N, C-alpha and C positions, 0 to 999 in steps of 0.2 A: 687535418681531418679530425672531426670530433670522435671521441671514444664514448659511445652512448650505450649504457646498459638498458636495453629496451624493456626488460622485465621490471627493472626498478622504476623506469619512467612511467610505465602503465600503472604500477602499484601506487605511485605518488599522485594518481588521478590526472595525469597528462595523457593526451591521445597521440597515437601514431597517425601522422597525416601523409597525404600524397606528395607533399613538398619536402624535399630533402633538407634536413637541418631545422625544420620548423615543426612545432607542436601546438597543441591547444590545451588550455587549462580548463578543467572541469570544476565548477562551483556547485557544491551541494546545497540544496534548499529543502530540508525535510518538511513535508506538508505543503510546500509551494508558497509559503507566506514569508515575505521578506520586508524589513524596514527599508524605506526608500533611501535612507542615509547611506546604505551600502552601494547604491548605484554609482555614487561618486568614485568609490574605489574601483569598481568594475570598469567604469569609463576611463579612469586614469590608466589602468593596465592596458585596455584596448587601444587607447590613443598612443601610449608611449612604448608599449612592448609588443602590440599586435598590429593589426591593419585598420583599426578604427571601427571594427564591427564586433558584434557578439551574436551567438546563436542561442535562442531559447529552446532548450531540448524538449523532447516529448515527455521527459520525466520531470519537468518543471525546474530543472537546474539551468545553469548558464555554461556555455563554452566560449572561451575567448581564443580565437584562432590566430595563426601566423606569429606565434611567439618563438623567438630563437631559443634553441635548446640550452645555450649557455646562459640565458636569462632566467631559467627556471628557479634558481635559488632566490633571486630578487622578487619574482612573482610570488613565490611562497611566503616571503616576508610580508608582502603587501596584502595578501588575502587573510593574514592572521586575524585582523579585527572581525572579519566575517565569520571565521571559524569560531572565535570566542563568543561573538554576539548571538550565534545560533546554538551555542553550547554543544558543539560537536566534539566528540572525544578525539584526542590525538596523542601520539607518544612523545613528540618533541616539539616544543614551542618554536614557531617560526619556520618549520620544515614542511608546512603544507599538510595534506591529507595522508594518513598512514596507510590507507587502502582505497582501492576502487572496486573491491569485490561486490559487496552489497550495493546495488544500484540505489540512486536517490529515491527515498520513499515518497511517493506521490499521493496527492489527495485532491478531492474536489474542495470547493470553498467552505463547505460545512455550515453548521448552524450559527457561526459568527455573522453570516449574511443571509443564507438561504432559509426560507420558512419551511421547506420540506425536509431539511436535514435533521436527523435525530440526535446528532452529537457534534462536538467540536473536533473535526477531522485533523486539523493542524496540531492541536495539543496531543492527540493520541499518536500521530505520526512522529512527533518529536520524542514522545515517550518510548516508542519502539526504536527510534534512532539511538537513543542513549543505551538501550539494551543490546543492540546488535552490531553497532559500528564502533571501531573498525573491524572488518572481517574480509578475508581474501576469497571467500566463496561467493559465487555468482547467484545471488538471490534477488528476486524482484517482488516488491511488496507495494500494494496500493490500497487506498482507503476511499470509500464513498459514503456520503451521509445518509443515504436512503436507497431503497430498491430501484430508484430510477437509474442508478449506476452511471452517473455522468462521467466518472473516472475510468469506466471500462475495466473494472478490477478483475473480471473473469479472464483477462488475458495475462494474468500474473501468477507467479508461484503461490502467492497468498493474496487473496482478495478479501477485504473486510468491509462488509455492507452494514450500515447502521439500521437498527431496528428499535422499536419501542413496544413495550407490552402494554397495550391500551387499557386504561382503567375506566370502568363504567359505573356511574352513580345514577341508579334508576330514578331517584326522586327528582333529579334535574331534567330528565328526559320528557319532552313534549310530543314525542313520536312524530316529528316532522319528516322523518325519513331522509334527511339531508345526507346523513352518514351512509345509509343503505344505498342510496342512488349513486353517491360518489364512489363507494367501494365497488359497486357493480360496473360502473363506467370506466373507472381509472385503475382499479386494483384487482383484488383476488376474488371478489364476490363472496365474502364469507359472513355477511351480516343479513339478518332477516328479522321481521317483526313477529313476535309471539306474545299474544295477550297484551297488545298495545305497548310492549317494551321490546328492546333490541337484544337479540342473542347473537353471539359471535362464535364461529367455528374456529377454535384455537388451533386445531391441527392444520388448517389451511391458511391461517393468517400469516402474512408476510411482514407484519410489524411496520408498515409504511407510515402510519400516523395520519392517513387521509381522513379517518373518522374524527380525529382530534381537530384537524384544520377546518372541517366543515360544520361541526356542531355549534349552533348559535347560543346554546345554553351551558356550554362547558360540562355536559354530561360525560363526554369523553375527555380524558387528560392523558398526557404522557406518563409513563412509569418513572419513578425516581431512579431506579436502577437502569443502567445502560446495558443493552444487549446488542448482539451482532450476529450476522450470518457469515461464517468463515468458508470461503471457497478455496480450493487448492489445485495446484498443478496445471494452471492454464499456461499456454506458451505460444509464441509466434516463431518465426525463423523458417529456414529452408525445409526442415525435416518434420513432417507430421504436425502442423499447427493444430491447436485445439483450445476450446474454452475450458476454464476451470469448472469443476463440479462441486456441489454443496458437500461440505464435510460435517459441519456442526451448525445447528440453528439454535438461537437463544443462548449464545456463548458470551462470556464476560471478558473484559480487557485482560485481566491477569492470566487467564487460561490461554488466550491467544498468544500473548508474549511468551509464555512457557512452551507452547507448542512450536513456535518459531525457533526458540533456542534449542529445543529438543531436536528439531530437524537439522540444525547445524551439526549436532553430534552424529545423527544418522548419516548425513552426507559425508562427514569425515571418515566414517566407518566404511562406506560402500563406494565412494567416488572412484571412477576410472581415471587415473592420472594420465593415462595415455590419450585421453580425449583431446581434440584440438584445443590448444591453449591451456590444457590442464583444467578446463572448466566445463565439466559435464553438468548440464542443467538437471535440476532436481527431478523433473518429470520423467526423464529417461532412466534415472536411478530407480524410481518407483516402479516403472515398467519392468525393470530388470529383476528387482528383488520381490516384487509383488506388493499389492496394497496392504495386506495384513501385516507384513513386516514393517512397513512404514508406519502404520497405525500404532503398532506396539511401541515403537520409539517415540512417536509424536505425543502420545497420551501418557507417557511415563510421568508419574507424580503430579498429574494434572487433576485438580479438583473442580469439576464442572458444576454449574448451578443445577439445582434440582429440575428445572424446566428444560434444560438443554437436551437436544435431540441429535444423536450422532448417526450419520448416514453410513451404512456399511452393508455389503461391500460397495465399492465405487468402481464403475466402469466408465472410461473416457471415450467420448465420441469425437469425431473430427476427420480431417483429411489424412489419408494414409497413402504415401507414395510407395510404389512397388520398386 
């Protein structure tokens, strides 16, 4: 009979399965972008150590099921090129993943492909990965290129929505109203014609870039600086699911990473280790300590851009089970 340390198995990013003696290997793909050369490695493991199938997870990683627990060391050796190729931090070469706490950081396809996206989601996801992984705390982080939110980031502890601060050059504008019509029909309706030129309501602008896409004269262009809308404490699960609420609008990359790292320290301070599996989700901790205590920790030593808008206080809505 196998002597299996279940806690160690899960920490090594293998899954407990319903079949005794079998496990599943989890493959991290931060940002969801993977060179196809690694498919050969995944196929080899699935064919020779699993049951010939893989599961593409909702978080854009892979799970290879039906691996015998005694084969875990060999599988860890085989996935080493994937770990190195994606520049994922690990403590010991050839021993697989050091943690499964922070879930794979997922992202929409971003501006490498999509014309609506305001930034390269994969690159930013990989940057966050380098900053936060490995870690044993259960965080969920997702990125989307624009306010269309194809990645459904408001269901996560941290949702990062791409924005652009549209730049307007009046001398190029021919007042065709293409931007005004598109903003009204597709977006926030924050543009209007004043004295034959366009005025934008900055307060209501969601930074989608629709004006940029529609302008035939390039009177509207994307800002050189990248900005984001940061949403926090969305969650699914059995108990009180809810969507994340806006925390900061027009925030920059470095501030987002610092806020996430600060939140790890906040959770270490307040987490209830008696919670099931010792993994209390962040939203429940914020509910317990209050939003203002979370905000104090999250914004410690954070230097926000001048145009950043912090939403406070925040009240979450959603399903509440009695």
